Backbone as CSV, one residue per row, in Angstrom:
resi,resn,N_x,N_y,N_z,CA_x,CA_y,CA_z,C_x,C_y,C_z
1,MET,83.701,44.369,-68.410,82.990,44.210,-67.129,82.264,42.866,-67.125
2,ASN,82.514,42.052,-66.086,81.876,40.745,-65.988,80.379,40.895,-65.738
3,ALA,79.627,39.939,-66.268,78.180,39.962,-66.064,77.873,39.717,-64.593
4,PRO,77.029,40.537,-63.964,76.708,40.336,-62.543,75.882,39.071,-62.352
5,ARG,76.178,38.389,-61.240,75.457,37.160,-60.924,74.523,37.328,-59.727
6,THR,74.664,38.423,-59.011,73.771,38.713,-57.896,73.324,40.167,-57.990
7,ILE,72.254,40.464,-57.262,71.762,41.844,-57.243,72.813,42.767,-56.640
8,ALA,73.509,42.295,-55.611,74.551,43.106,-54.988,75.653,43.437,-55.989
9,GLU,76.040,42.462,-56.813,77.067,42.719,-57.825,76.574,43.717,-58.865
10,TYR,75.325,43.588,-59.266,74.756,44.525,-60.242,74.796,45.950,-59.686
11,LEU,74.371,46.108,-58.435,74.336,47.435,-57.832,75.746,47.998,-57.666
12,ALA,76.705,47.137,-57.322,78.086,47.599,-57.192,78.630,48.078,-58.532
13,GLN,78.327,47.333,-59.600,78.781,47.742,-60.923,78.093,49.035,-61.366
14,LEU,76.809,49.187,-61.020,76.098,50.410,-61.370,76.690,51.601,-60.623
15,ARG,77.020,51.407,-59.348,77.643,52.483,-58.575,78.988,52.884,-59.188
16,ASP,79.776,51.873,-59.585,81.072,52.173,-60.212,80.888,52.918,-61.534
17,ALA,79.871,52.526,-62.298,79.631,53.176,-63.583,79.173,54.620,-63.411
18,LEU,78.568,54.922,-62.257,78.110,56.283,-61.981,79.132,57.083,-61.191
19,HIS,80.340,56.574,-61.083,81.378,57.258,-60.316,81.573,58.685,-60.835
20,GLY,81.588,59.638,-59.920,81.745,61.039,-60.294,80.441,61.771,-60.498
21,ALA,79.311,61.038,-60.569,78.012,61.694,-60.720,77.563,62.273,-59.387
22,ASP,76.524,63.051,-59.415,75.979,63.638,-58.193,75.527,62.524,-57.253
23,PRO,75.897,62.572,-55.960,75.480,61.523,-55.019,73.974,61.316,-54.956
24,ALA,73.205,62.392,-55.126,71.745,62.265,-55.122,71.270,61.454,-56.322
25,LEU,71.900,61.657,-57.471,71.564,60.876,-58.655,71.915,59.401,-58.447
26,ILE,73.065,59.140,-57.857,73.484,57.758,-57.597,72.486,57.067,-56.671
27,GLN,72.039,57.762,-55.630,71.068,57.178,-54.706,69.763,56.848,-55.427
28,ASP,69.292,57.739,-56.282,68.055,57.485,-57.025,68.215,56.289,-57.967
29,ALA,69.349,56.234,-58.673,69.570,55.151,-59.631,69.668,53.805,-58.930
30,LEU,70.366,53.753,-57.808,70.496,52.493,-57.069,69.151,52.033,-56.524
31,TYR,68.353,52.981,-56.046,67.028,52.612,-55.531,66.164,52.037,-56.643
32,ASP,66.108,52.724,-57.774,65.274,52.261,-58.888,65.716,50.880,-59.361
33,ALA,67.035,50.684,-59.481,67.545,49.406,-59.972,67.226,48.282,-58.993
34,GLU,67.470,48.513,-57.715,67.225,47.443,-56.742,65.741,47.130,-56.643
35,GLU,64.901,48.156,-56.672,63.459,47.920,-56.614,63.003,47.088,-57.806
36,HIS,63.507,47.414,-58.991,63.115,46.681,-60.190,63.612,45.238,-60.143
37,LEU,64.861,45.052,-59.761,65.432,43.707,-59.750,64.759,42.824,-58.708
38,ARG,64.491,43.367,-57.548,63.843,42.548,-56.500,62.396,42.250,-56.872
39,ALA,61.737,43.158,-57.564,60.375,42.879,-58.026,60.389,41.760,-59.063
40,GLU,61.373,41.776,-59.968,61.505,40.700,-60.955,61.799,39.370,-60.277
41,LEU,62.650,39.409,-59.254,62.991,38.181,-58.542,61.778,37.617,-57.807
42,ALA,60.948,38.502,-57.245,59.751,38.053,-56.534,58.722,37.467,-57.495
43,GLU,58.665,37.973,-58.721,57.709,37.463,-59.699,58.169,36.148,-60.328
44,GLN,59.449,35.828,-60.165,59.987,34.594,-60.745,60.660,33.765,-59.650
45,PRO,59.858,33.253,-58.721,60.446,32.544,-57.575,61.238,31.303,-57.955
46,GLY,60.988,30.742,-59.099,61.712,29.530,-59.491,63.111,29.809,-60.006
47,ARG,63.417,31.063,-60.315,64.723,31.408,-60.842,65.636,31.936,-59.751
48,GLY,66.922,31.658,-59.885,67.898,32.233,-58.995,68.258,33.639,-59.454
49,GLU,69.085,34.322,-58.656,69.448,35.691,-58.995,70.223,35.744,-60.305
50,ALA,71.153,34.804,-60.509,71.976,34.820,-61.723,71.116,34.643,-62.967
51,GLU,70.187,33.705,-62.925,69.311,33.468,-64.080,68.393,34.650,-64.308
52,MET,67.865,35.208,-63.219,66.981,36.363,-63.351,67.733,37.562,-63.938
53,LEU,68.954,37.791,-63.473,69.730,38.912,-63.976,70.055,38.749,-65.457
54,ALA,70.391,37.530,-65.848,70.686,37.277,-67.259,69.480,37.605,-68.130
55,HIS,68.286,37.371,-67.594,67.057,37.668,-68.335,66.739,39.159,-68.300
56,VAL,66.921,39.802,-67.133,66.504,41.194,-66.961,67.463,42.160,-67.630
57,VAL,68.755,41.824,-67.637,69.734,42.744,-68.210,69.404,43.062,-69.659
58,GLY,68.820,42.102,-70.365,68.460,42.348,-71.753,67.384,43.396,-71.905
59,SER,66.476,43.521,-70.910,65.384,44.497,-71.002,65.673,45.759,-70.196
60,TYR,66.188,45.582,-68.979,66.458,46.739,-68.115,67.761,47.418,-68.505
61,GLY,68.752,46.622,-68.904,70.018,47.189,-69.319,71.152,46.760,-68.423
62,ALA,72.355,46.670,-68.986,73.544,46.391,-68.197,73.865,47.608,-67.336
63,PRO,74.651,47.434,-66.268,74.938,48.560,-65.368,75.495,49.786,-66.076
64,ASP,76.444,49.603,-67.002,77.010,50.764,-67.682,75.981,51.442,-68.590
65,GLU,75.080,50.656,-69.200,74.040,51.242,-70.034,73.042,52.046,-69.197
66,VAL,72.661,51.474,-68.052,71.729,52.173,-67.160,72.358,53.464,-66.647
67,ALA,73.642,53.405,-66.297,74.333,54.602,-65.812,74.326,55.706,-66.863
68,GLU,74.573,55.343,-68.110,74.591,56.331,-69.181,73.203,56.938,-69.395
69,LEU,72.166,56.113,-69.274,70.804,56.620,-69.414,70.476,57.615,-68.310
70,TYR,70.892,57.297,-67.086,70.614,58.192,-65.965,71.363,59.511,-66.123
71,ARG,72.606,59.457,-66.599,73.355,60.700,-66.813,72.662,61.579,-67.862
72,ASP,72.234,60.975,-68.956,71.554,61.739,-70.008,70.227,62.295,-69.512
73,GLN,69.480,61.458,-68.791,68.183,61.901,-68.270,68.364,63.041,-67.268
74,GLU,69.414,62.960,-66.445,69.648,64.008,-65.458,69.923,65.342,-66.140
75,ILE,70.678,65.312,-67.216,70.977,66.548,-67.941,69.691,67.175,-68.479
76,ARG,68.823,66.351,-69.056,67.577,66.879,-69.618,66.670,67.427,-68.524
77,ILE,66.574,66.700,-67.398,65.699,67.150,-66.307,66.207,68.454,-65.715
78,GLN,67.513,68.552,-65.502,68.066,69.768,-64.917,67.883,70.962,-65.845
79,ARG,68.001,70.724,-67.137,67.761,71.817,-68.086,66.314,72.265,-68.038
80,ALA,65.400,71.308,-67.894,63.981,71.655,-67.877,63.585,72.367,-66.588
81,LEU,64.192,71.971,-65.460,63.819,72.532,-64.164,64.586,73.797,-63.814
82,ARG,65.710,74.016,-64.481,66.534,75.167,-64.128,65.795,76.455,-64.453
83,PRO,65.680,77.375,-63.487,64.991,78.642,-63.773,65.801,79.477,-64.748
84,PRO,65.135,80.371,-65.457,65.875,81.220,-66.402,66.931,82.033,-65.672
85,PRO,68.156,82.062,-66.175,69.218,82.796,-65.492,68.946,84.290,-65.527
86,PRO,69.315,85.001,-64.463,69.131,86.455,-64.488,70.050,87.086,-65.522
87,PRO,69.640,88.203,-66.077,70.501,88.866,-67.070,71.872,89.187,-66.486
88,LYS,72.923,88.966,-67.267,74.275,89.244,-66.803,74.525,90.755,-66.829
89,ARG,75.021,91.246,-65.715,75.314,92.674,-65.599,76.795,92.838,-65.268
90,ARG,77.431,93.732,-65.976,78.870,93.896,-65.811,79.219,94.868,-64.696
91,SER,78.389,95.872,-64.497,78.711,96.883,-63.490,78.413,96.364,-62.090
92,LEU,79.130,96.914,-61.125,78.916,96.522,-59.737,77.513,96.884,-59.275
93,ILE,77.037,98.044,-59.697,75.683,98.468,-59.318,74.645,97.544,-59.936
94,GLY,74.870,97.153,-61.183,73.925,96.252,-61.845,73.858,94.906,-61.168
95,ARG,75.018,94.385,-60.769,75.029,93.087,-60.080,74.384,93.194,-58.701
96,PHE,74.565,94.340,-58.050,73.990,94.502,-56.713,72.465,94.516,-56.777
97,PHE,71.914,95.323,-57.668,70.454,95.424,-57.747,69.849,94.291,-58.581
98,GLY,70.669,93.631,-59.399,70.156,92.540,-60.224,69.757,91.315,-59.446
99,VAL,70.118,91.253,-58.145,69.751,90.095,-57.336,68.237,89.950,-57.247
100,ALA,67.517,91.043,-57.455,66.050,90.988,-57.383,65.472,90.139,-58.503
101,ALA,66.232,89.932,-59.566,65.753,89.109,-60.683,66.185,87.653,-60.558
102,ASP,66.878,87.329,-59.484,67.371,85.962,-59.278,66.326,85.156,-58.503
103,VAL,65.787,84.128,-59.145,64.765,83.294,-58.495,65.328,82.625,-57.250
104,ARG,66.605,82.239,-57.281,67.208,81.553,-56.138,67.281,82.446,-54.900
105,ALA,67.440,83.736,-55.107,67.475,84.644,-53.964,66.123,84.669,-53.250
106,TRP,65.045,84.721,-54.026,63.715,84.718,-53.417,63.394,83.360,-52.803
107,GLY,63.829,82.281,-53.474,63.631,80.962,-52.884,64.345,80.823,-51.565
108,ALA,65.574,81.321,-51.497,66.326,81.268,-50.241,65.647,82.114,-49.172
109,LEU,65.092,83.262,-49.576,64.398,84.118,-48.612,63.219,83.384,-47.982
110,PHE,62.403,82.743,-48.802,61.256,82.002,-48.262,61.725,80.798,-47.438
111,TYR,62.843,80.185,-47.839,63.363,79.059,-47.061,63.793,79.527,-45.673
112,MET,64.444,80.679,-45.584,64.862,81.212,-44.287,63.666,81.419,-43.358
113,LEU,62.569,81.882,-43.937,61.365,82.103,-43.123,60.706,80.781,-42.745
114,LEU,60.768,79.799,-43.638,60.128,78.507,-43.391,60.838,77.706,-42.317
115,THR,62.142,77.897,-42.165,62.909,77.066,-41.229,62.494,77.259,-39.773
116,SER,61.839,78.359,-39.464,61.386,78.531,-38.077,60.389,77.451,-37.689
117,GLY,59.547,77.043,-38.647,58.579,75.985,-38.368,59.143,74.596,-38.553
118,THR,59.876,74.369,-39.671,60.431,73.036,-39.917,61.481,72.677,-38.880
119,GLY,62.263,73.668,-38.434,63.286,73.387,-37.422,62.682,72.881,-36.130
120,ILE,61.594,73.490,-35.707,60.920,73.044,-34.477,60.341,71.645,-34.672
121,ALA,59.710,71.413,-35.821,59.103,70.107,-36.084,60.168,69.007,-36.108
122,TYR,61.288,69.240,-36.774,62.348,68.238,-36.846,62.932,67.963,-35.467
123,PHE,63.173,69.022,-34.707,63.764,68.865,-33.373,62.851,68.041,-32.463
124,VAL,61.563,68.383,-32.465,60.611,67.648,-31.615,60.546,66.188,-32.039
125,LEU,60.525,65.929,-33.348,60.461,64.556,-33.845,61.642,63.730,-33.343
126,VAL,62.846,64.260,-33.471,64.040,63.500,-33.098,64.124,63.316,-31.592
127,VAL,63.930,64.390,-30.846,64.073,64.302,-29.384,63.013,63.384,-28.787
128,VAL,61.764,63.568,-29.192,60.689,62.721,-28.671,60.869,61.288,-29.142
129,GLY,61.242,61.109,-30.411,61.420,59.763,-30.950,62.547,59.007,-30.263
130,LEU,63.680,59.655,-30.065,64.798,58.995,-29.384,64.448,58.688,-27.930
131,SER,63.780,59.613,-27.266,63.406,59.394,-25.867,62.453,58.212,-25.728
132,MET,61.439,58.168,-26.580,60.484,57.070,-26.498,61.110,55.751,-26.938
133,SER,62.021,55.804,-27.916,62.701,54.582,-28.347,63.528,54.004,-27.209
134,ALA,64.226,54.872,-26.485,65.020,54.403,-25.357,64.131,53.861,-24.243
135,GLY,63.003,54.531,-23.991,62.118,54.078,-22.932,61.383,52.790,-23.267
136,LEU,61.043,52.598,-24.538,60.291,51.407,-24.943,61.180,50.244,-25.352
137,SER,62.499,50.460,-25.379,63.405,49.410,-25.854,63.367,48.155,-24.988
138,VAL,62.942,48.292,-23.735,62.890,47.132,-22.840,61.576,46.369,-22.990
139,LEU,60.637,46.921,-23.775,59.345,46.274,-23.967,59.270,45.656,-25.352
140,ILE,58.303,44.782,-25.544,58.174,44.093,-26.826,57.768,45.043,-27.940
141,ILE,57.095,46.149,-27.597,56.690,47.102,-28.619,57.832,48.057,-28.977
142,GLY,58.951,47.924,-28.290,60.074,48.822,-28.537,60.629,48.681,-29.940
143,ILE,60.785,47.432,-30.425,61.377,47.209,-31.745,60.502,47.776,-32.856
144,PRO,59.182,47.474,-32.871,58.348,48.103,-33.914,58.367,49.629,-33.853
145,PHE,58.415,50.177,-32.654,58.431,51.640,-32.535,59.720,52.218,-33.103
146,ILE,60.852,51.570,-32.815,62.130,52.058,-33.339,62.145,52.014,-34.863
147,VAL,61.632,50.901,-35.423,61.569,50.788,-36.882,60.691,51.898,-37.463
148,LEU,59.533,52.137,-36.819,58.638,53.195,-37.277,59.311,54.562,-37.171
149,PHE,60.018,54.802,-36.077,60.694,56.081,-35.873,61.753,56.321,-36.948
150,PHE,62.564,55.297,-37.213,63.591,55.438,-38.246,62.948,55.679,-39.622
151,GLY,61.823,55.010,-39.876,61.136,55.213,-41.144,60.609,56.632,-41.289
152,VAL,60.067,57.187,-40.202,59.561,58.563,-40.245,60.700,59.544,-40.448
153,VAL,61.832,59.292,-39.782,62.990,60.178,-39.941,63.447,60.195,-41.397
154,ARG,63.517,59.025,-42.019,63.950,58.969,-43.416,62.931,59.649,-44.338
155,ALA,61.648,59.491,-44.031,60.624,60.146,-44.839,60.712,61.668,-44.710
156,MET,60.947,62.141,-43.484,61.075,63.578,-43.268,62.326,64.129,-43.939
157,SER,63.412,63.344,-43.950,64.630,63.803,-44.614,64.401,63.913,-46.123
158,LEU,63.603,62.995,-46.662,63.278,63.060,-48.092,62.434,64.304,-48.382
159,MET,61.504,64.622,-47.490,60.692,65.831,-47.650,61.550,67.080,-47.574
160,GLU,62.485,67.107,-46.616,63.382,68.247,-46.500,64.225,68.397,-47.761
161,GLY,64.633,67.272,-48.323,65.391,67.325,-49.562,64.605,67.956,-50.695
162,ARG,63.319,67.642,-50.777,62.496,68.247,-51.835,62.367,69.758,-51.614
163,ILE,62.249,70.172,-50.345,62.161,71.610,-50.057,63.462,72.300,-50.435
164,VAL,64.591,71.688,-50.067,65.896,72.270,-50.370,66.094,72.384,-51.878
165,GLU,65.730,71.335,-52.611,65.929,71.375,-54.054,65.030,72.414,-54.712
166,ALA,63.787,72.521,-54.247,62.855,73.464,-54.865,63.219,74.917,-54.562
167,MET,63.653,75.196,-53.333,63.891,76.581,-52.928,65.338,77.018,-53.060
168,LEU,66.283,76.085,-52.870,67.693,76.461,-52.883,68.416,76.004,-54.143
169,GLY,67.761,75.160,-54.937,68.347,74.752,-56.203,69.459,73.739,-56.104
170,VAL,69.551,73.004,-54.999,70.584,71.985,-54.821,69.962,70.617,-55.102
171,ARG,70.589,69.842,-55.975,70.065,68.518,-56.346,70.037,67.600,-55.132
172,MET,68.847,67.114,-54.807,68.664,66.212,-53.668,67.971,64.941,-54.154
173,PRO,68.053,63.855,-53.363,67.460,62.585,-53.808,65.947,62.674,-53.949
174,ARG,65.438,61.919,-54.927,63.995,61.772,-55.077,63.549,60.389,-54.629
175,ARG,64.494,59.555,-54.239,64.209,58.219,-53.720,64.993,58.047,-52.419
176,PRO,64.456,57.304,-51.464,65.219,57.011,-50.245,66.205,55.888,-50.514
177,PRO,67.199,55.707,-49.650,68.046,54.510,-49.789,67.192,53.256,-49.643
178,TYR,67.485,52.247,-50.442,66.681,51.031,-50.394,66.934,50.316,-49.070
179,PRO,65.884,49.893,-48.373,66.089,49.217,-47.086,66.824,47.893,-47.264
180,ALA,67.615,47.551,-46.254,68.380,46.299,-46.305,67.438,45.108,-46.375
181,GLN,67.825,44.123,-47.208,66.982,42.948,-47.416,67.605,41.673,-46.853
182,ASN,68.894,41.690,-46.620,69.577,40.481,-46.175,69.579,40.390,-44.657
183,GLY,69.555,39.162,-44.160,69.638,38.928,-42.724,68.279,38.918,-42.063
184,SER,68.303,38.655,-40.772,67.077,38.606,-39.984,66.577,40.015,-39.696
185,LEU,65.409,40.088,-39.041,64.828,41.383,-38.707,65.765,42.175,-37.800
186,LEU,66.335,41.502,-36.804,67.239,42.189,-35.889,68.489,42.680,-36.613
187,GLN,68.976,41.897,-37.569,70.148,42.325,-38.329,69.835,43.540,-39.188
188,ARG,68.632,43.570,-39.765,68.256,44.731,-40.570,68.079,45.970,-39.701
189,ILE,67.527,45.779,-38.505,67.411,46.907,-37.578,68.798,47.372,-37.149
190,GLY,69.694,46.401,-36.924,71.057,46.756,-36.573,71.743,47.538,-37.674
191,ALA,71.407,47.209,-38.934,71.985,47.950,-40.057,71.534,49.407,-40.041
192,MET,70.307,49.661,-39.577,69.847,51.045,-39.454,70.678,51.802,-38.425
193,PHE,71.005,51.114,-37.316,71.785,51.763,-36.273,73.211,52.036,-36.723
194,THR,73.775,51.166,-37.530,75.162,51.328,-37.966,75.286,52.163,-39.233
195,ASP,74.166,52.551,-39.819,74.188,53.385,-41.008,74.451,54.835,-40.583
196,TRP,75.571,55.392,-41.038,75.932,56.749,-40.647,74.864,57.757,-41.077
197,ARG,74.188,57.456,-42.173,73.198,58.405,-42.656,72.040,58.573,-41.675
198,THR,71.709,57.513,-40.935,70.647,57.620,-39.935,70.986,58.687,-38.907
199,TRP,72.235,58.677,-38.446,72.636,59.598,-37.380,72.926,60.994,-37.925
200,THR,73.480,61.082,-39.116,73.703,62.416,-39.682,72.373,63.095,-40.018
201,THR,71.370,62.283,-40.397,70.052,62.860,-40.652,69.453,63.416,-39.366
202,MET,69.556,62.662,-38.281,69.029,63.146,-37.010,69.818,64.357,-36.506
203,PHE,71.119,64.343,-36.722,71.937,65.504,-36.345,71.489,66.735,-37.120
204,TYR,71.228,66.548,-38.413,70.756,67.662,-39.240,69.435,68.209,-38.698
205,MET,68.521,67.318,-38.323,67.214,67.759,-37.844,67.313,68.494,-36.518
206,VAL,68.184,68.029,-35.636,68.387,68.747,-34.371,69.051,70.094,-34.640
207,LEU,70.016,70.102,-35.546,70.737,71.338,-35.863,69.830,72.389,-36.470
208,MET,68.766,71.960,-37.143,67.890,72.911,-37.807,67.110,73.779,-36.838
209,LEU,67.004,73.383,-35.562,66.312,74.246,-34.604,67.095,75.537,-34.369
210,PRO,68.369,75.467,-33.912,69.094,76.737,-33.748,69.329,77.467,-35.066
211,LEU,69.620,76.713,-36.132,69.822,77.378,-37.420,68.541,78.064,-37.883
212,GLY,67.393,77.378,-37.708,66.130,77.968,-38.116,65.818,79.239,-37.348
213,ILE,66.124,79.239,-36.050,65.887,80.438,-35.243,66.765,81.589,-35.731
214,VAL,68.049,81.283,-35.995,68.966,82.322,-36.478,68.532,82.826,-37.847
215,TYR,68.214,81.894,-38.758,67.800,82.294,-40.101,66.569,83.189,-40.044
216,PHE,65.567,82.751,-39.302,64.307,83.500,-39.231,64.525,84.865,-38.587
217,THR,65.263,84.900,-37.479,65.464,86.162,-36.765,66.225,87.162,-37.610
218,VAL,67.321,86.723,-38.217,68.125,87.632,-39.036,67.321,88.127,-40.235
219,THR,66.621,87.223,-40.904,65.867,87.607,-42.096,64.747,88.579,-41.767
220,VAL,63.958,88.264,-40.740,62.839,89.137,-40.379,63.338,90.491,-39.895
221,THR,64.408,90.499,-39.102,64.945,91.764,-38.587,65.431,92.653,-39.723
222,LEU,66.204,92.071,-40.656,66.718,92.868,-41.766,65.595,93.348,-42.684
223,LEU,64.619,92.481,-42.941,63.492,92.895,-43.782,62.684,94.006,-43.110
224,ALA,62.442,93.870,-41.807,61.665,94.884,-41.093,62.390,96.226,-41.097
225,LEU,63.707,96.193,-40.847,64.466,97.445,-40.843,64.486,98.085,-42.230
226,SER,64.747,97.262,-43.257,64.843,97.818,-44.605,63.509,98.407,-45.054
227,LEU,62.419,97.699,-44.796,61.108,98.199,-45.216,60.686,99.416,-44.397
228,ALA,61.033,99.412,-43.109,60.687,100.563,-42.267,61.442,101.811,-42.709
229,PHE,62.742,101.666,-42.960,63.528,102.809,-43.406,63.045,103.311,-44.769
230,ALA,62.757,102.369,-45.672,62.321,102.760,-47.007,60.961,103.460,-46.973
231,ALA,60.143,103.131,-45.979,58.802,103.714,-45.900,58.765,105.059,-45.185
232,LEU,59.847,105.451,-44.512,59.822,106.681,-43.724,59.507,107.928,-44.558
233,PRO,60.126,108.113,-45.726,59.763,109.327,-46.488,58.290,109.356,-46.881
234,PHE,57.744,108.216,-47.229,56.333,108.164,-47.607,55.448,108.401,-46.386
235,ALA,55.889,107.867,-45.235,55.105,108.088,-44.019,55.089,109.561,-43.646
236,ARG,56.228,110.221,-43.819,56.285,111.668,-43.520,55.456,112.462,-44.521
237,LEU,55.441,111.984,-45.750,54.665,112.682,-46.778,53.181,112.587,-46.498
238,VAL,52.739,111.410,-46.070,51.320,111.230,-45.750,50.996,111.902,-44.430
239,ASP,51.743,111.511,-43.369,51.644,112.129,-42.043,50.203,112.274,-41.583
240,VAL,49.473,111.187,-41.584,48.083,111.205,-41.148,48.013,110.930,-39.657
241,ASP,46.806,111.020,-39.109,46.653,110.846,-37.672,47.107,109.473,-37.213
242,GLY,46.813,108.447,-38.024,47.229,107.111,-37.631,48.734,107.014,-37.480
243,LEU,49.468,107.693,-38.351,50.916,107.686,-38.257,51.406,108.546,-37.101
244,HIS,50.648,109.545,-36.721,51.007,110.325,-35.531,51.112,109.416,-34.324
245,HIS,50.134,108.543,-34.169,50.139,107.643,-33.018,51.243,106.598,-33.146
246,LEU,51.603,106.283,-34.379,52.627,105.258,-34.577,54.032,105.816,-34.370
247,PHE,54.298,107.028,-34.849,55.648,107.579,-34.818,55.828,108.698,-33.792
248,GLY,54.791,109.191,-33.222,54.932,110.264,-32.256,53.570,110.723,-31.770
249,HIS,53.575,111.733,-30.945,52.320,112.238,-30.384,52.024,113.586,-31.028
250,GLY,51.263,113.518,-32.070,50.840,114.752,-32.712,51.812,115.277,-33.734
251,THR,53.048,114.812,-33.722,54.052,115.266,-34.675,54.893,114.083,-35.099
252,PHE,55.260,114.061,-36.352,56.114,112.974,-36.867,57.517,113.171,-36.308
253,THR,57.951,112.290,-35.407,59.258,112.433,-34.766,60.038,111.132,-34.846
254,ILE,61.353,111.226,-34.727,62.258,110.080,-34.670,63.166,110.260,-33.478
255,ASP,63.426,109.168,-32.764,64.309,109.215,-31.596,65.460,108.244,-31.826
256,TRP,66.685,108.771,-31.973,67.873,107.931,-32.154,68.587,107.669,-30.837
257,GLY,67.924,107.962,-29.724,68.546,107.781,-28.423,69.020,109.079,-27.803
258,PHE,68.863,110.187,-28.552,69.274,111.497,-28.033,68.074,112.398,-27.806
259,GLY,66.904,111.802,-27.764,65.688,112.571,-27.623,64.950,112.686,-28.943
260,PRO,63.639,112.750,-28.911,62.859,112.829,-30.157,63.088,114.153,-30.878
261,HIS,63.054,114.080,-32.182,63.182,115.289,-32.983,62.405,115.097,-34.271
262,VAL,62.029,116.193,-34.860,61.321,116.152,-36.129,62.358,116.069,-37.239
263,PRO,62.379,114.947,-37.993,63.416,114.784,-39.016,63.159,115.682,-40.216
264,GLY,64.241,116.150,-40.802,64.130,116.921,-42.028,64.033,115.974,-43.219
265,TRP,63.726,116.570,-44.377,63.577,115.737,-45.563,64.896,115.091,-45.970
266,GLY,66.003,115.771,-45.729,67.296,115.177,-46.055,67.541,113.909,-45.270
267,GLU,67.223,113.933,-43.976,67.401,112.747,-43.129,66.473,111.627,-43.557
268,LEU,65.238,111.965,-43.893,64.269,110.942,-44.290,64.641,110.299,-45.623
269,VAL,65.073,111.105,-46.555,65.469,110.551,-47.857,66.695,109.658,-47.691
270,ALA,67.641,110.095,-46.858,68.831,109.265,-46.612,68.439,107.932,-45.986
271,LEU,67.513,107.954,-45.038,67.057,106.709,-44.423,66.325,105.836,-45.434
272,GLY,65.555,106.465,-46.331,64.877,105.696,-47.362,65.849,105.001,-48.289
273,VAL,66.920,105.687,-48.656,67.944,105.089,-49.515,68.630,103.941,-48.776
274,VAL,68.934,104.152,-47.500,69.539,103.079,-46.696,68.626,101.863,-46.638
275,GLY,67.325,102.103,-46.498,66.383,100.992,-46.448,66.356,100.197,-47.741
276,VAL,66.392,100.891,-48.877,66.403,100.195,-50.171,67.684,99.392,-50.326
277,LEU,68.828,99.999,-50.003,70.105,99.288,-50.106,70.142,98.088,-49.168
278,LEU,69.585,98.256,-47.968,69.574,97.152,-47.009,68.714,96.001,-47.504
279,PHE,67.623,96.297,-48.186,66.757,95.240,-48.713,67.501,94.401,-49.753
280,PHE,68.192,95.052,-50.673,68.934,94.300,-51.683,70.113,93.565,-51.058
281,ALA,70.751,94.163,-50.069,71.831,93.474,-49.370,71.300,92.237,-48.644
282,THR,70.081,92.327,-48.122,69.462,91.168,-47.473,69.249,90.028,-48.454
283,LEU,68.834,90.355,-49.681,68.666,89.314,-50.702,70.001,88.636,-51.019
284,HIS,71.063,89.420,-51.104,72.388,88.837,-51.344,72.782,87.927,-50.181
285,LEU,72.505,88.377,-48.972,72.888,87.600,-47.799,72.142,86.277,-47.740
286,VAL,70.820,86.311,-47.925,70.044,85.074,-47.818,70.381,84.120,-48.966
287,ARG,70.716,84.656,-50.129,71.126,83.782,-51.232,72.421,83.058,-50.887
288,ALA,73.389,83.767,-50.298,74.644,83.130,-49.905,74.425,82.106,-48.801
289,ILE,73.591,82.447,-47.815,73.292,81.495,-46.745,72.562,80.283,-47.306
290,GLY,71.670,80.510,-48.260,70.954,79.400,-48.876,71.882,78.428,-49.578
291,GLN,72.914,78.929,-50.233,73.876,78.055,-50.891,74.631,77.202,-49.874
292,LEU,75.028,77.814,-48.754,75.712,77.060,-47.701,74.777,76.036,-47.067
293,GLN,73.520,76.422,-46.847,72.547,75.507,-46.267,72.293,74.329,-47.187
294,GLY,72.238,74.576,-48.485,72.038,73.498,-49.441,73.173,72.492,-49.409
295,GLN,74.402,72.970,-49.301,75.539,72.056,-49.220,75.543,71.285,-47.907
296,LEU,75.127,71.930,-46.821,75.017,71.229,-45.539,73.988,70.111,-45.629
297,ALA,72.828,70.400,-46.224,71.782,69.383,-46.372,72.270,68.237,-47.250
298,LYS,72.976,68.553,-48.318,73.463,67.517,-49.217,74.472,66.625,-48.504
299,HIS,75.339,67.218,-47.690,76.368,66.444,-47.015,75.797,65.523,-45.944
300,LEU,74.744,65.967,-45.254,74.222,65.201,-44.122,73.033,64.313,-44.481
301,LEU,72.322,64.593,-45.562,71.107,63.848,-45.872,71.247,62.868,-47.020
302,VAL,72.263,63.002,-47.838,72.385,62.153,-49.016,73.314,60.993,-48.725
303,ALA,72.867,59.782,-49.046,73.676,58.600,-48.829,74.938,58.685,-49.674
304,GLY,76.057,58.308,-49.065,77.326,58.318,-49.794,78.142,59.565,-49.568
305,THR,77.549,60.606,-48.952,78.299,61.823,-48.675,78.608,61.973,-47.202
306,ALA,77.870,61.303,-46.343,78.072,61.442,-44.906,79.022,60.361,-44.417
307,ARG,80.274,60.470,-44.841,81.274,59.484,-44.425,82.517,60.206,-43.974
């Protein structure tokens, strides 16, 4: 591999050396390398890029060396952050109920509930930001506002990535893509417009409103039904005045649409079992949805995957 003579060549060689690695890892490595190299170049204004690189490569490392360090570091970090795996169960019943010991299932459950708020926030940010950017584009303050809007969108996408990684277990970037440094201000702004990641990020944020509503509604509905069914035998056992007002007038009754009736213990126990099974099935469902959501976030928010 030829020695790089420019920062762009160094970054290209580093990207090639990281070929096949996780796109989020590649984005982090490229950001760190470019930030370090440009800081060195700024501290040594008398040196050109080639001379600076020849000096820095000895301390920072050649592209292939840096790539190998990042791969090794990623393995150690993932091992340290990975939650303890749930015990392996061979029986179908064990695997069904064993989901309760899976940290990712609970993380996905909380993520489904959280999306009702984040989805609204992301949608409002994009819609209001695009509307104001279009309205202010004819004024002198339009350009600074657009730059600020794009910066906020990228910051929010980085925050969403941290939430996805923490709750869904999908590796997401810890650094944003490094902003373009070449060309005039207008050219750099133009690069933001032509960057596919800018638009896929905004698409993701708009999409999170309907997805968040669906996730929240399905999760809350299934949890409410499962907990209500599971609590029915206990409610009948207690059968206090407060529950009389909640479930009937003076008598514990259930109405399935054919008129109220006093349920027998067989019916209540069956409903309780259904409620327990539904709760565990809900955990399986949200875990599967969480895995799909994590891949969607990775595809639309990580540089190098939205092409």
